[in-house]
C-alpha positions in Angstrom: 65.4 -67.9 -31.9 66.8 -70.3 -34.6 69.8 -69.8 -36.8 67.8 -68.3 -39.7 66.1 -65.8 -37.4 69.5 -64.8 -36.0 71.0 -64.3 -39.4 68.0 -62.2 -40.5 68.2 -60.1 -37.4 71.9 -59.6 -37.8 71.5 -58.5 -41.4 68.8 -56.1 -40.5 70.8 -54.7 -37.6 74.1 -54.5 -39.6 73.8 -50.9 -40.8 73.0 -49.6 -37.3 75.5 -48.3 -34.8 76.6 -50.7 -32.1 74.0 -49.4 -29.7 71.2 -49.8 -32.2 72.5 -53.3 -33.1 72.4 -54.4 -29.4 68.8 -53.2 -29.0 67.7 -54.7 -32.4 69.2 -58.1 -31.5 67.5 -58.1 -28.1 64.2 -57.2 -29.7 64.5 -59.8 -32.4 65.5 -62.5 -29.9 62.2 -62.0 -28.2 64.2 -61.2 -25.1 62.1 -58.0 -25.1 59.1 -57.1 -27.2 59.5 -54.4 -29.8 57.4 -52.0 -27.7 59.8 -52.6 -24.8 62.9 -51.5 -26.8 62.6 -48.0 -25.3 62.6 -49.5 -21.8 65.7 -51.6 -22.6 67.4 -48.5 -24.0 66.8 -46.9 -20.6 68.6 -49.7 -18.7 72.2 -49.1 -17.6 74.7 -50.4 -20.2 75.9 -53.1 -17.8 72.4 -54.5 -17.4 71.7 -54.3 -21.2 75.0 -56.0 -21.9 74.2 -58.7 -19.4 71.1 -59.4 -21.4 73.3 -59.7 -24.5 75.6 -62.1 -22.7 72.6 -64.2 -21.7 71.4 -64.2 -25.4 74.9 -65.3 -26.6 75.0 -68.0 -24.0 71.5 -69.3 -24.9 72.4 -69.4 -28.6 76.1 -70.4 -28.7 77.0 -71.6 -25.2 79.0 -69.9 -22.4 82.2 -69.3 -24.3 82.9 -66.2 -26.3 85.5 -66.2 -29.1 86.8 -63.1 -30.9 89.4 -62.0 -33.4 90.8 -58.5 -33.2 93.5 -56.6 -35.1 96.2 -54.7 -33.3 95.7 -51.0 -34.1 99.5 -50.5 -34.1 100.7 -53.4 -36.3 97.5 -55.1 -37.7 98.5 -58.5 -36.3 95.5 -60.8 -35.6 94.8 -61.7 -32.0 92.4 -64.5 -31.2 91.0 -64.7 -27.8 88.4 -66.8 -26.0 86.8 -66.4 -22.6 83.7 -67.5 -20.6 80.7 -65.2 -20.6 80.8 -65.1 -16.8 84.3 -63.7 -16.9 83.1 -60.4 -18.3 79.9 -60.0 -16.3 79.8 -57.1 -13.8 77.8 -56.5 -10.6 74.5 -54.7 -11.2 75.0 -51.0 -10.9 73.3 -48.8 -8.3 70.7 -46.7 -10.1 71.9 -43.4 -8.7 74.9 -42.7 -6.5 75.3 -39.4 -4.6 78.8 -38.2 -4.4 80.0 -35.6 -1.9 82.9 -33.7 -3.7 84.5 -30.5 -2.3 81.4 -29.6 -0.4 79.0 -30.2 -3.3 76.6 -33.1 -3.7 76.3 -34.6 -7.2 74.1 -37.5 -8.3 75.6 -39.9 -10.8 73.7 -42.6 -12.7 75.3 -45.2 -15.0 75.0 -44.4 -18.7 72.3 -46.1 -20.8 71.9 -46.8 -24.6 70.3 -43.4 -25.1 73.4 -41.7 -23.7 75.6 -43.7 -26.0 73.5 -42.8 -29.0 73.8 -39.1 -28.0 77.6 -39.3 -28.1 78.0 -41.5 -31.2 80.3 -39.8 -33.6 81.6 -37.1 -31.2 85.3 -36.7 -30.5 86.3 -38.1 -27.1 86.4 -34.8 -25.3 83.0 -33.7 -26.5 81.6 -37.2 -25.8 82.9 -37.1 -22.2 81.3 -33.7 -21.7 78.0 -34.8 -23.1 78.0 -38.0 -21.0 78.9 -36.0 -17.8 76.0 -33.6 -18.4 73.6 -36.4 -19.1 74.6 -38.7 -16.3 75.6 -36.3 -13.5 73.1 -34.0 -11.7 74.5 -31.1 -9.8 76.3 -27.9 -10.5 79.2 -29.3 -12.5 80.3 -25.8 -13.7 81.1 -24.8 -10.1 83.2 -27.9 -9.3 86.9 -27.8 -10.1 87.2 -30.5 -12.9 90.0 -32.5 -11.3 87.8 -33.1 -8.3 85.1 -34.9 -10.2 86.9 -36.7 -13.0 87.7 -39.3 -13.8 85.3 -41.7 -12.0 84.2 -45.1 -12.8 80.6 -46.3 -12.4 80.1 -49.4 -10.4 79.3 -51.2 -13.6 82.3 -50.1 -15.6 84.0 -53.0 -17.3 87.5 -54.0 -16.2 90.2 -52.6 -18.3 93.1 -54.6 -19.6 96.1 -53.3 -21.5 98.3 -55.2 -23.8 101.4 -53.6 -25.2 102.2 -54.4 -28.8 105.7 -55.8 -29.3 106.0 -53.8 -32.6 106.3 -50.5 -30.6 
């Protein structure tokens, strides 16, 4: 993929939601064929994002640079890190959990799951994701016993407190 192809792909993907953009960029980069986009959409998010990190590294090198605005004060924060610093271990396809005498199967979310919750409020999105990614009789389980959990491929979380608060 050359710079012109990348710019064209980015412009075509711009109106899509983040999940659609990710899949469109992977397809445009010939990382996957257009007919394989559905297969990529079925991959766990961590695997798909690993493919995006590989694409970034092949086009721009192993460093990522970003600029974000603080949601509290609007101050600009610039950051840079290596692609390998944000990689995760591959997830297990399905994990069986034994909770309060019940067995539930948990799989990592994929792009189709993210598309299903796009635009939902956080509580509704959590419920939809749970019902899509967890097999078992959730309605019989006491909620505190099965949430929250993290998939093996969940990204690390980092918190920074804004000095303006």
